[in-house]
All heavy atoms as TSV, in Angstrom:
chain	resi	resn	atom	element	x	y	z
A	1	MET	N	N	-112.443	176.602	51.068
A	1	MET	CA	C	-112.953	176.405	52.397
A	1	MET	C	C	-112.013	175.472	53.162
A	1	MET	O	O	-111.684	174.381	52.727
A	1	MET	CB	C	-114.343	175.790	52.304
A	1	MET	CG	C	-115.004	175.608	53.619
A	1	MET	SD	S	-116.709	175.132	53.317
A	1	MET	CE	C	-117.111	174.541	54.891
A	2	HIS	N	N	-111.571	175.934	54.307
A	2	HIS	CA	C	-110.629	175.167	55.123
A	2	HIS	C	C	-111.375	174.557	56.306
A	2	HIS	O	O	-111.983	175.255	57.101
A	2	HIS	CB	C	-109.522	176.081	55.611
A	2	HIS	CG	C	-108.479	175.403	56.413
A	2	HIS	ND1	N	-107.790	174.305	55.968
A	2	HIS	CD2	C	-107.994	175.654	57.652
A	2	HIS	CE1	C	-106.939	173.922	56.883
A	2	HIS	NE2	N	-107.047	174.732	57.923
A	3	ILE	N	N	-111.287	173.242	56.442
A	3	ILE	CA	C	-111.957	172.540	57.530
A	3	ILE	C	C	-110.897	172.002	58.483
A	3	ILE	O	O	-109.955	171.329	58.058
A	3	ILE	CB	C	-112.809	171.363	56.990
A	3	ILE	CG1	C	-113.890	171.884	56.052
A	3	ILE	CG2	C	-113.418	170.583	58.136
A	3	ILE	CD1	C	-114.652	170.784	55.355
A	4	THR	N	N	-111.043	172.315	59.757
A	4	THR	CA	C	-110.137	171.761	60.759
A	4	THR	C	C	-110.932	170.803	61.638
A	4	THR	O	O	-112.069	171.061	61.982
A	4	THR	CB	C	-109.527	172.863	61.643
A	4	THR	OG1	O	-110.572	173.578	62.286
A	4	THR	CG2	C	-108.684	173.812	60.813
A	5	PHE	N	N	-110.302	169.733	61.959
A	5	PHE	CA	C	-110.941	168.746	62.808
A	5	PHE	C	C	-110.444	168.923	64.232
A	5	PHE	O	O	-109.233	168.913	64.468
A	5	PHE	CB	C	-110.632	167.332	62.314
A	5	PHE	CG	C	-111.194	167.070	60.954
A	5	PHE	CD1	C	-110.385	167.096	59.835
A	5	PHE	CD2	C	-112.540	166.788	60.810
A	5	PHE	CE1	C	-110.901	166.856	58.589
A	5	PHE	CE2	C	-113.069	166.551	59.556
A	5	PHE	CZ	C	-112.255	166.581	58.442
A	6	PRO	N	N	-111.360	169.064	65.204
A	6	PRO	CA	C	-110.922	169.296	66.582
A	6	PRO	C	C	-110.118	168.136	67.170
A	6	PRO	O	O	-109.290	168.343	68.026
A	6	PRO	CB	C	-112.209	169.499	67.364
A	6	PRO	CG	C	-113.337	169.298	66.427
A	6	PRO	CD	C	-112.787	169.083	65.057
A	7	PHE	N	N	-110.357	166.903	66.710
A	7	PHE	CA	C	-109.610	165.783	67.277
A	7	PHE	C	C	-108.155	165.810	66.846
A	7	PHE	O	O	-107.297	165.253	67.515
A	7	PHE	CB	C	-110.251	164.441	66.928
A	7	PHE	CG	C	-110.294	164.128	65.459
A	7	PHE	CD1	C	-109.237	163.501	64.843
A	7	PHE	CD2	C	-111.406	164.462	64.704
A	7	PHE	CE1	C	-109.278	163.204	63.500
A	7	PHE	CE2	C	-111.457	164.162	63.360
A	7	PHE	CZ	C	-110.391	163.535	62.756
A	8	ILE	N	N	-107.841	166.459	65.740
A	8	ILE	CA	C	-106.448	166.589	65.316
A	8	ILE	C	C	-105.775	167.715	66.097
A	8	ILE	O	O	-104.637	167.592	66.521
A	8	ILE	CB	C	-106.356	166.840	63.801
A	8	ILE	CG1	C	-106.850	165.617	63.040
A	8	ILE	CG2	C	-104.934	167.194	63.389
A	8	ILE	CD1	C	-106.951	165.811	61.550
A	9	VAL	N	N	-106.498	168.794	66.333
A	9	VAL	CA	C	-105.947	169.939	67.040
A	9	VAL	C	C	-105.680	169.593	68.500
A	9	VAL	O	O	-104.692	170.014	69.081
A	9	VAL	CB	C	-106.917	171.141	66.940
A	9	VAL	CG1	C	-106.430	172.305	67.762
A	9	VAL	CG2	C	-107.084	171.550	65.495
A	10	ASN	N	N	-106.548	168.793	69.092
A	10	ASN	CA	C	-106.422	168.477	70.514
A	10	ASN	C	C	-105.742	167.134	70.742
A	10	ASN	O	O	-106.119	166.390	71.641
A	10	ASN	CB	C	-107.805	168.486	71.166
A	10	ASN	CG	C	-108.431	169.857	71.126
A	10	ASN	OD1	O	-107.731	170.845	71.266
A	10	ASN	ND2	N	-109.719	169.912	70.939
A	11	TYR	N	N	-104.744	166.831	69.954
A	11	TYR	CA	C	-104.052	165.549	70.101
A	11	TYR	C	C	-103.393	165.421	71.464
A	11	TYR	O	O	-103.233	164.322	71.980
A	11	TYR	CB	C	-103.034	165.341	68.988
A	11	TYR	CG	C	-101.839	166.253	69.080
A	11	TYR	CD1	C	-100.705	165.854	69.766
A	11	TYR	CD2	C	-101.849	167.509	68.504
A	11	TYR	CE1	C	-99.603	166.671	69.865
A	11	TYR	CE2	C	-100.764	168.346	68.595
A	11	TYR	CZ	C	-99.644	167.923	69.274
A	11	TYR	OH	O	-98.569	168.747	69.373
A	12	GLU	N	N	-103.002	166.539	72.052
A	12	GLU	CA	C	-102.353	166.501	73.363
A	12	GLU	C	C	-103.300	165.958	74.429
A	12	GLU	O	O	-102.889	165.179	75.296
A	12	GLU	CB	C	-101.877	167.893	73.749
A	12	GLU	CG	C	-101.156	167.922	75.077
A	12	GLU	CD	C	-100.757	169.317	75.499
A	12	GLU	OE1	O	-100.858	170.258	74.691
A	12	GLU	OE2	O	-100.339	169.460	76.655
A	13	MET	N	N	-104.572	166.331	74.360
A	13	MET	CA	C	-105.538	165.822	75.334
A	13	MET	C	C	-105.709	164.319	75.198
A	13	MET	O	O	-105.762	163.590	76.185
A	13	MET	CB	C	-106.889	166.534	75.179
A	13	MET	CG	C	-106.856	167.964	75.635
A	13	MET	SD	S	-108.464	168.733	75.853
A	13	MET	CE	C	-109.251	168.461	74.307
A	14	TYR	N	N	-105.804	163.829	73.961
A	14	TYR	CA	C	-105.939	162.396	73.737
A	14	TYR	C	C	-104.694	161.648	74.194
A	14	TYR	O	O	-104.782	160.554	74.743
A	14	TYR	CB	C	-106.219	162.097	72.267
A	14	TYR	CG	C	-107.547	162.619	71.807
A	14	TYR	CD1	C	-107.628	163.647	70.871
A	14	TYR	CD2	C	-108.730	162.095	72.302
A	14	TYR	CE1	C	-108.845	164.122	70.450
A	14	TYR	CE2	C	-109.960	162.567	71.887
A	14	TYR	CZ	C	-110.010	163.581	70.954
A	14	TYR	OH	O	-111.215	164.056	70.548
A	15	LEU	N	N	-103.555	162.242	73.987
A	15	LEU	CA	C	-102.301	161.633	74.414
A	15	LEU	C	C	-102.238	161.530	75.936
A	15	LEU	O	O	-101.810	160.511	76.484
A	15	LEU	CB	C	-101.110	162.430	73.880
A	15	LEU	CG	C	-99.734	161.878	74.194
A	15	LEU	CD1	C	-99.555	160.506	73.548
A	15	LEU	CD2	C	-98.670	162.838	73.703
A	16	ARG	N	N	-102.683	162.556	76.620
A	16	ARG	CA	C	-102.690	162.533	78.089
A	16	ARG	C	C	-103.614	161.447	78.624
A	16	ARG	O	O	-103.277	160.739	79.576
A	16	ARG	CB	C	-103.092	163.888	78.648
A	16	ARG	CG	C	-102.022	164.931	78.501
A	16	ARG	CD	C	-102.512	166.282	78.987
A	16	ARG	NE	N	-101.567	167.311	78.678
A	16	ARG	CZ	C	-100.848	167.954	79.596
A	16	ARG	NH1	N	-101.000	167.676	80.865
A	16	ARG	NH2	N	-99.994	168.883	79.228
A	17	VAL	N	N	-104.793	161.305	78.007
A	17	VAL	CA	C	-105.722	160.263	78.439
A	17	VAL	C	C	-105.136	158.879	78.169
A	17	VAL	O	O	-105.239	157.971	79.007
A	17	VAL	CB	C	-107.101	160.441	77.756
A	17	VAL	CG1	C	-108.011	159.273	78.038
A	17	VAL	CG2	C	-107.755	161.737	78.200
A	18	LEU	N	N	-104.508	158.713	77.025
A	18	LEU	CA	C	-103.891	157.433	76.692
A	18	LEU	C	C	-102.757	157.096	77.662
A	18	LEU	O	O	-102.660	155.962	78.151
A	18	LEU	CB	C	-103.369	157.455	75.252
A	18	LEU	CG	C	-102.658	156.201	74.781
A	18	LEU	CD1	C	-103.647	155.036	74.714
A	18	LEU	CD2	C	-102.012	156.432	73.441
A	19	ILE	N	N	-101.923	158.057	77.969
A	19	ILE	CA	C	-100.825	157.826	78.904
A	19	ILE	C	C	-101.363	157.487	80.290
A	19	ILE	O	O	-100.853	156.589	80.965
A	19	ILE	CB	C	-99.874	159.043	78.943
A	19	ILE	CG1	C	-99.099	159.131	77.634
A	19	ILE	CG2	C	-98.923	158.963	80.132
A	19	ILE	CD1	C	-98.280	160.390	77.484
A	20	SER	N	N	-102.413	158.183	80.723
A	20	SER	CA	C	-102.970	157.867	82.039
A	20	SER	C	C	-103.583	156.473	82.062
A	20	SER	O	O	-103.492	155.772	83.078
A	20	SER	CB	C	-104.000	158.916	82.459
A	20	SER	OG	O	-105.172	158.819	81.681
A	21	ALA	N	N	-104.202	156.040	80.960
A	21	ALA	CA	C	-104.747	154.681	80.902
A	21	ALA	C	C	-103.625	153.650	80.962
A	21	ALA	O	O	-103.743	152.628	81.656
A	21	ALA	CB	C	-105.574	154.498	79.630
A	22	ILE	N	N	-102.539	153.901	80.272
A	22	ILE	CA	C	-101.404	152.975	80.295
A	22	ILE	C	C	-100.792	152.903	81.691
A	22	ILE	O	O	-100.501	151.812	82.203
A	22	ILE	CB	C	-100.357	153.376	79.236
A	22	ILE	CG1	C	-100.920	153.157	77.831
A	22	ILE	CG2	C	-99.052	152.605	79.430
A	22	ILE	CD1	C	-100.081	153.747	76.725
A	23	LEU	N	N	-100.612	154.054	82.318
A	23	LEU	CA	C	-100.045	154.061	83.672
A	23	LEU	C	C	-100.984	153.393	84.669
A	23	LEU	O	O	-100.539	152.660	85.561
A	23	LEU	CB	C	-99.708	155.485	84.102
A	23	LEU	CG	C	-98.552	156.135	83.353
A	23	LEU	CD1	C	-98.397	157.585	83.781
A	23	LEU	CD2	C	-97.269	155.375	83.575
A	24	GLY	N	N	-102.286	153.639	84.531
A	24	GLY	CA	C	-103.260	152.967	85.396
A	24	GLY	C	C	-103.244	151.469	85.200
A	24	GLY	O	O	-103.369	150.699	86.155
A	25	PHE	N	N	-103.075	151.029	83.946
A	25	PHE	CA	C	-102.965	149.603	83.661
A	25	PHE	C	C	-101.742	149.004	84.344
A	25	PHE	O	O	-101.812	147.932	84.959
A	25	PHE	CB	C	-102.892	149.373	82.155
A	25	PHE	CG	C	-102.612	147.942	81.777
A	25	PHE	CD1	C	-103.635	147.012	81.773
A	25	PHE	CD2	C	-101.326	147.545	81.449
A	25	PHE	CE1	C	-103.375	145.689	81.446
A	25	PHE	CE2	C	-101.059	146.233	81.117
A	25	PHE	CZ	C	-102.094	145.301	81.107
A	26	LEU	N	N	-100.618	149.695	84.247
A	26	LEU	CA	C	-99.391	149.175	84.861
A	26	LEU	C	C	-99.494	149.105	86.383
A	26	LEU	O	O	-99.065	148.124	86.999
A	26	LEU	CB	C	-98.190	150.034	84.444
A	26	LEU	CG	C	-97.802	149.942	82.974
A	26	LEU	CD1	C	-96.709	150.947	82.650
A	26	LEU	CD2	C	-97.379	148.542	82.614
A	27	ILE	N	N	-100.071	150.129	86.991
A	27	ILE	CA	C	-100.246	150.113	88.444
A	27	ILE	C	C	-101.197	148.987	88.847
A	27	ILE	O	O	-100.939	148.238	89.798
A	27	ILE	CB	C	-100.771	151.477	88.944
A	27	ILE	CG1	C	-99.716	152.562	88.738
A	27	ILE	CG2	C	-101.167	151.397	90.419
A	27	ILE	CD1	C	-100.233	153.967	88.948
A	28	GLY	N	N	-102.306	148.859	88.128
A	28	GLY	CA	C	-103.267	147.808	88.430
A	28	GLY	C	C	-102.706	146.422	88.203
A	28	GLY	O	O	-102.986	145.485	88.959
A	29	TRP	N	N	-101.914	146.267	87.176
A	29	TRP	CA	C	-101.285	144.974	86.876
A	29	TRP	C	C	-100.323	144.577	87.993
A	29	TRP	O	O	-100.271	143.422	88.413
A	29	TRP	CB	C	-100.571	145.054	85.532
A	29	TRP	CG	C	-99.977	143.775	85.066
A	29	TRP	CD1	C	-100.550	142.534	85.117
A	29	TRP	CD2	C	-98.695	143.607	84.483
A	29	TRP	NE1	N	-99.696	141.603	84.570
A	29	TRP	CE2	C	-98.538	142.249	84.173
A	29	TRP	CE3	C	-97.664	144.481	84.162
A	29	TRP	CZ2	C	-97.401	141.735	83.576
A	29	TRP	CZ3	C	-96.528	143.970	83.570
A	29	TRP	CH2	C	-96.406	142.607	83.284
A	30	ASP	N	N	-99.566	145.560	88.479
A	30	ASP	CA	C	-98.656	145.297	89.584
A	30	ASP	C	C	-99.438	144.874	90.827
A	30	ASP	O	O	-99.052	143.923	91.513
A	30	ASP	CB	C	-97.820	146.545	89.873
A	30	ASP	CG	C	-96.863	146.344	91.029
A	30	ASP	OD1	O	-96.070	145.382	90.977
A	30	ASP	OD2	O	-96.918	147.144	91.983
A	31	ARG	N	N	-100.539	145.541	91.095
A	31	ARG	CA	C	-101.338	145.195	92.271
A	31	ARG	C	C	-101.998	143.830	92.121
A	31	ARG	O	O	-102.103	143.082	93.093
A	31	ARG	CB	C	-102.374	146.272	92.535
A	31	ARG	CG	C	-101.758	147.556	93.073
A	31	ARG	CD	C	-102.794	148.560	93.452
A	31	ARG	NE	N	-103.723	148.076	94.456
A	31	ARG	CZ	C	-103.537	148.164	95.772
A	31	ARG	NH1	N	-102.436	148.708	96.236
A	31	ARG	NH2	N	-104.445	147.721	96.620
A	32	GLU	N	N	-102.463	143.511	90.920
A	32	GLU	CA	C	-103.073	142.197	90.723
A	32	GLU	C	C	-102.053	141.080	90.840
A	32	GLU	O	O	-102.369	139.996	91.316
A	32	GLU	CB	C	-103.788	142.117	89.376
A	32	GLU	CG	C	-105.185	142.633	89.420
A	32	GLU	CD	C	-105.992	142.227	88.214
A	32	GLU	OE1	O	-105.517	141.427	87.385
A	32	GLU	OE2	O	-107.115	142.733	88.099
A	33	SER	N	N	-100.836	141.334	90.415
A	33	SER	CA	C	-99.805	140.304	90.525
A	33	SER	C	C	-99.435	140.035	91.982
A	33	SER	O	O	-98.941	138.963	92.306
A	33	SER	CB	C	-98.556	140.707	89.733
A	33	SER	OG	O	-97.916	141.805	90.337
A	34	LYS	N	N	-99.703	141.015	92.852
A	34	LYS	CA	C	-99.433	140.842	94.286
A	34	LYS	C	C	-100.697	140.457	95.050
A	34	LYS	O	O	-100.711	140.496	96.275
A	34	LYS	CB	C	-98.851	142.128	94.859
A	34	LYS	CG	C	-97.498	142.476	94.271
A	34	LYS	CD	C	-96.985	143.788	94.791
A	34	LYS	CE	C	-95.645	144.108	94.143
A	34	LYS	NZ	N	-95.152	145.418	94.548
A	35	SER	N	N	-101.783	140.139	94.317
A	35	SER	CA	C	-103.067	139.713	94.905
A	35	SER	C	C	-103.671	140.761	95.835
A	35	SER	O	O	-104.220	140.437	96.878
A	35	SER	CB	C	-102.911	138.381	95.633
A	35	SER	OG	O	-102.504	137.386	94.739
A	36	LYS	N	N	-103.567	142.013	95.464
A	36	LYS	CA	C	-104.202	143.089	96.221
A	36	LYS	C	C	-105.634	143.257	95.715
A	36	LYS	O	O	-105.960	142.867	94.595
A	36	LYS	CB	C	-103.424	144.400	96.026
A	36	LYS	CG	C	-101.975	144.332	96.420
A	36	LYS	CD	C	-101.788	144.792	97.823
A	36	LYS	CE	C	-100.318	144.680	98.185
A	36	LYS	NZ	N	-99.816	145.746	98.923
A	37	PRO	N	N	-106.529	143.867	96.523
A	37	PRO	CA	C	-107.939	143.918	96.134
A	37	PRO	C	C	-108.250	144.755	94.888
A	37	PRO	O	O	-109.033	144.326	94.049
A	37	PRO	CB	C	-108.637	144.519	97.356
A	37	PRO	CG	C	-107.601	144.855	98.335
A	37	PRO	CD	C	-106.281	144.362	97.854
A	38	ALA	N	N	-107.706	145.931	94.758
A	38	ALA	CA	C	-107.991	146.779	93.592
A	38	ALA	C	C	-107.019	146.417	92.478
A	38	ALA	O	O	-105.813	146.335	92.696
A	38	ALA	CB	C	-107.851	148.247	93.950
A	39	GLY	N	N	-107.553	146.227	91.261
A	39	GLY	CA	C	-106.702	145.740	90.186
A	39	GLY	C	C	-106.668	146.642	88.977
A	39	GLY	O	O	-106.767	147.870	89.076
A	40	ILE	N	N	-106.559	146.024	87.815
A	40	ILE	CA	C	-106.344	146.734	86.557
A	40	ILE	C	C	-107.494	147.681	86.233
A	40	ILE	O	O	-107.271	148.873	85.979
A	40	ILE	CB	C	-106.128	145.729	85.405
A	40	ILE	CG1	C	-104.824	144.970	85.603
A	40	ILE	CG2	C	-106.113	146.445	84.057
A	40	ILE	CD1	C	-104.600	143.853	84.610
A	41	LYS	N	N	-108.721	147.165	86.221
A	41	LYS	CA	C	-109.854	148.012	85.836
A	41	LYS	C	C	-110.019	149.192	86.776
A	41	LYS	O	O	-110.269	150.316	86.338
A	41	LYS	CB	C	-111.142	147.196	85.800
A	41	LYS	CG	C	-111.221	146.252	84.629
A	41	LYS	CD	C	-112.611	145.675	84.473
A	41	LYS	CE	C	-113.027	144.900	85.682
A	41	LYS	NZ	N	-114.309	144.229	85.527
A	42	THR	N	N	-109.873	148.934	88.063
A	42	THR	CA	C	-110.056	150.001	89.048
A	42	THR	C	C	-109.059	151.129	88.823
A	42	THR	O	O	-109.433	152.304	88.780
A	42	THR	CB	C	-109.894	149.437	90.474
A	42	THR	OG1	O	-110.810	148.376	90.659
A	42	THR	CG2	C	-110.121	150.516	91.516
A	43	TYR	N	N	-107.819	150.779	88.680
A	43	TYR	CA	C	-106.804	151.820	88.526
A	43	TYR	C	C	-106.864	152.499	87.162
A	43	TYR	O	O	-106.571	153.693	87.052
A	43	TYR	CB	C	-105.406	151.265	88.817
A	43	TYR	CG	C	-105.125	151.319	90.297
A	43	TYR	CD1	C	-105.450	150.253	91.110
A	43	TYR	CD2	C	-104.592	152.447	90.877
A	43	TYR	CE1	C	-105.234	150.311	92.469
A	43	TYR	CE2	C	-104.367	152.521	92.227
A	43	TYR	CZ	C	-104.697	151.444	93.025
A	43	TYR	OH	O	-104.485	151.521	94.382
A	44	MET	N	N	-107.269	151.778	86.134
A	44	MET	CA	C	-107.444	152.432	84.840
A	44	MET	C	C	-108.583	153.441	84.912
A	44	MET	O	O	-108.471	154.566	84.409
A	44	MET	CB	C	-107.710	151.404	83.745
A	44	MET	CG	C	-106.460	150.699	83.281
A	44	MET	SD	S	-106.747	149.569	81.926
A	44	MET	CE	C	-107.083	150.701	80.601
A	45	TYR	N	N	-109.699	153.057	85.554
A	45	TYR	CA	C	-110.826	153.984	85.704
A	45	TYR	C	C	-110.417	155.219	86.498
A	45	TYR	O	O	-110.748	156.351	86.118
A	45	TYR	CB	C	-112.003	153.315	86.407
A	45	TYR	CG	C	-112.704	152.247	85.608
A	45	TYR	CD1	C	-113.334	151.198	86.240
A	45	TYR	CD2	C	-112.756	152.287	84.223
A	45	TYR	CE1	C	-113.986	150.208	85.528
A	45	TYR	CE2	C	-113.392	151.306	83.499
A	45	TYR	CZ	C	-114.006	150.273	84.150
A	45	TYR	OH	O	-114.653	149.302	83.449
A	46	VAL	N	N	-109.732	155.008	87.595
A	46	VAL	CA	C	-109.342	156.128	88.455
A	46	VAL	C	C	-108.388	157.068	87.723
A	46	VAL	O	O	-108.558	158.300	87.753
A	46	VAL	CB	C	-108.718	155.617	89.770
A	46	VAL	CG1	C	-108.055	156.735	90.544
A	46	VAL	CG2	C	-109.767	154.926	90.616
A	47	CYS	N	N	-107.400	156.524	87.050
A	47	CYS	CA	C	-106.416	157.362	86.346
A	47	CYS	C	C	-107.057	158.136	85.200
A	47	CYS	O	O	-106.827	159.340	85.050
A	47	CYS	CB	C	-105.270	156.509	85.829
A	47	CYS	SG	S	-104.183	155.914	87.121
A	48	VAL	N	N	-107.874	157.464	84.391
A	48	VAL	CA	C	-108.508	158.145	83.259
A	48	VAL	C	C	-109.514	159.178	83.745
A	48	VAL	O	O	-109.577	160.303	83.219
A	48	VAL	CB	C	-109.161	157.119	82.303
A	48	VAL	CG1	C	-110.028	157.810	81.271
A	48	VAL	CG2	C	-108.087	156.296	81.616
A	49	ALA	N	N	-110.288	158.847	84.773
A	49	ALA	CA	C	-111.270	159.805	85.291
A	49	ALA	C	C	-110.609	161.044	85.867
A	49	ALA	O	O	-111.053	162.174	85.615
A	49	ALA	CB	C	-112.143	159.138	86.352
A	50	SER	N	N	-109.533	160.868	86.604
A	50	SER	CA	C	-108.848	162.036	87.159
A	50	SER	C	C	-108.208	162.882	86.064
A	50	SER	O	O	-108.201	164.113	86.142
A	50	SER	CB	C	-107.804	161.615	88.196
A	50	SER	OG	O	-106.806	160.838	87.604
A	51	THR	N	N	-107.696	162.243	85.040
A	51	THR	CA	C	-107.140	162.988	83.909
A	51	THR	C	C	-108.233	163.775	83.188
A	51	THR	O	O	-108.037	164.940	82.841
A	51	THR	CB	C	-106.442	162.037	82.929
A	51	THR	OG1	O	-105.415	161.340	83.625
A	51	THR	CG2	C	-105.842	162.787	81.766
A	52	LEU	N	N	-109.389	163.139	82.958
A	52	LEU	CA	C	-110.478	163.838	82.285
A	52	LEU	C	C	-110.996	165.007	83.107
A	52	LEU	O	O	-111.280	166.083	82.557
A	52	LEU	CB	C	-111.619	162.861	81.978
A	52	LEU	CG	C	-111.340	161.858	80.866
A	52	LEU	CD1	C	-112.478	160.847	80.776
A	52	LEU	CD2	C	-111.144	162.569	79.542
A	53	ILE	N	N	-111.121	164.838	84.406
A	53	ILE	CA	C	-111.579	165.944	85.262
A	53	ILE	C	C	-110.587	167.100	85.203
A	53	ILE	O	O	-110.974	168.264	85.100
A	53	ILE	CB	C	-111.780	165.451	86.705
A	53	ILE	CG1	C	-113.007	164.543	86.770
A	53	ILE	CG2	C	-111.931	166.609	87.677
A	53	ILE	CD1	C	-113.171	163.810	88.071
A	54	THR	N	N	-109.310	166.789	85.242
A	54	THR	CA	C	-108.294	167.839	85.158
A	54	THR	C	C	-108.328	168.546	83.805
A	54	THR	O	O	-108.254	169.779	83.731
A	54	THR	CB	C	-106.900	167.240	85.405
A	54	THR	OG1	O	-106.897	166.585	86.672
A	54	THR	CG2	C	-105.835	168.305	85.376
A	55	LEU	N	N	-108.456	167.777	82.723
A	55	LEU	CA	C	-108.500	168.388	81.389
A	55	LEU	C	C	-109.748	169.250	81.214
A	55	LEU	O	O	-109.669	170.344	80.629
A	55	LEU	CB	C	-108.460	167.304	80.315
A	55	LEU	CG	C	-107.122	166.599	80.132
A	55	LEU	CD1	C	-107.262	165.445	79.152
A	55	LEU	CD2	C	-106.061	167.567	79.662
A	56	ILE	N	N	-110.875	168.781	81.710
A	56	ILE	CA	C	-112.106	169.564	81.598
A	56	ILE	C	C	-111.990	170.860	82.381
A	56	ILE	O	O	-112.384	171.920	81.897
A	56	ILE	CB	C	-113.315	168.732	82.063
A	56	ILE	CG1	C	-113.607	167.634	81.048
A	56	ILE	CG2	C	-114.539	169.606	82.269
A	56	ILE	CD1	C	-114.605	166.603	81.516
A	57	SER	N	N	-111.426	170.801	83.575
A	57	SER	CA	C	-111.291	172.029	84.364
A	57	SER	C	C	-110.314	173.005	83.704
A	57	SER	O	O	-110.559	174.208	83.681
A	57	SER	CB	C	-110.852	171.706	85.785
A	57	SER	OG	O	-109.555	171.177	85.808
A	58	ARG	N	N	-109.218	172.487	83.153
A	58	ARG	CA	C	-108.284	173.371	82.446
A	58	ARG	C	C	-108.927	173.986	81.213
A	58	ARG	O	O	-108.717	175.164	80.907
A	58	ARG	CB	C	-107.024	172.599	82.039
A	58	ARG	CG	C	-106.122	172.280	83.204
A	58	ARG	CD	C	-104.884	171.574	82.761
A	58	ARG	NE	N	-104.099	172.435	81.891
A	58	ARG	CZ	C	-103.125	172.013	81.112
A	58	ARG	NH1	N	-102.820	170.733	81.094
A	58	ARG	NH2	N	-102.455	172.845	80.359
A	59	PHE	N	N	-109.710	173.185	80.491
A	59	PHE	CA	C	-110.354	173.677	79.281
A	59	PHE	C	C	-111.396	174.740	79.602
A	59	PHE	O	O	-111.468	175.765	78.931
A	59	PHE	CB	C	-110.994	172.511	78.528
A	59	PHE	CG	C	-111.635	172.900	77.233
A	59	PHE	CD1	C	-110.872	173.255	76.141
A	59	PHE	CD2	C	-113.016	172.912	77.118
A	59	PHE	CE1	C	-111.463	173.616	74.940
A	59	PHE	CE2	C	-113.619	173.271	75.938
A	59	PHE	CZ	C	-112.841	173.625	74.843
A	60	THR	N	N	-112.200	174.523	80.634
A	60	THR	CA	C	-113.241	175.506	80.966
A	60	THR	C	C	-112.643	176.796	81.501
A	60	THR	O	O	-113.157	177.874	81.203
A	60	THR	CB	C	-114.235	174.928	81.996
A	60	THR	OG1	O	-113.522	174.475	83.146
A	60	THR	CG2	C	-115.026	173.788	81.403
A	61	VAL	N	N	-111.556	176.709	82.250
A	61	VAL	CA	C	-110.900	177.924	82.732
A	61	VAL	C	C	-110.311	178.710	81.573
A	61	VAL	O	O	-110.427	179.929	81.498
A	61	VAL	CB	C	-109.830	177.586	83.788
A	61	VAL	CG1	C	-108.936	178.780	84.070
A	61	VAL	CG2	C	-110.475	177.098	85.060
A	62	SER	N	N	-109.683	178.003	80.633
A	62	SER	CA	C	-109.091	178.712	79.486
A	62	SER	C	C	-110.168	179.305	78.593
A	62	SER	O	O	-109.971	180.373	78.018
A	62	SER	CB	C	-108.186	177.784	78.689
A	62	SER	OG	O	-108.939	176.774	78.059
A	63	MET	N	N	-111.312	178.634	78.471
A	63	MET	CA	C	-112.398	179.186	77.659
A	63	MET	C	C	-113.057	180.395	78.331
A	63	MET	O	O	-113.458	181.337	77.680
A	63	MET	CB	C	-113.456	178.114	77.384
A	63	MET	CG	C	-112.982	177.022	76.451
A	63	MET	SD	S	-112.478	177.625	74.835
A	63	MET	CE	C	-114.033	178.134	74.178
A	64	SER	N	N	-113.169	180.367	79.654
A	64	SER	CA	C	-113.790	181.485	80.344
A	64	SER	C	C	-112.869	182.698	80.419
A	64	SER	O	O	-113.321	183.830	80.511
A	64	SER	CB	C	-114.230	181.091	81.759
A	64	SER	OG	O	-113.110	180.783	82.544
A	65	SER	N	N	-111.566	182.484	80.372
A	65	SER	CA	C	-110.637	183.612	80.425
A	65	SER	C	C	-110.528	184.319	79.073
A	65	SER	O	O	-110.029	185.430	79.004
A	65	SER	CB	C	-109.270	183.144	80.894
A	65	SER	OG	O	-108.693	182.269	79.945
A	66	VAL	N	N	-111.010	183.674	78.001
A	66	VAL	CA	C	-110.961	184.294	76.680
A	66	VAL	C	C	-111.972	185.420	76.589
A	66	VAL	O	O	-111.750	186.426	75.937
A	66	VAL	CB	C	-111.219	183.215	75.587
A	66	VAL	CG1	C	-111.399	183.847	74.221
A	66	VAL	CG2	C	-110.110	182.215	75.580
A	67	ARG	N	N	-113.070	185.277	77.294
A	67	ARG	CA	C	-114.132	186.301	77.230
A	67	ARG	C	C	-113.730	187.565	77.823
A	67	ARG	O	O	-113.208	188.187	78.358
A	67	ARG	CB	C	-115.385	185.795	77.939
A	67	ARG	CG	C	-116.001	184.652	77.204
A	67	ARG	CD	C	-117.225	184.238	77.916
A	67	ARG	NE	N	-117.811	183.095	77.234
A	67	ARG	CZ	C	-118.909	182.520	77.626
A	67	ARG	NH1	N	-119.549	182.948	78.654
A	67	ARG	NH2	N	-119.385	181.501	76.974
């Protein structure tokens, strides 16, 4: 019996979310260092949320086209 774990197969999705969190952190850190209103947490949330919305839409389109 062969068991595959979905988190291993979808490593690309996790990598994209991680990269977006890192980039959001860097953008937010730059803004906080310049005393701008939106900072690290805001930009990390925005970057990760937009990445997740994009991944979900790509995943649902690819799943619906299989049928």
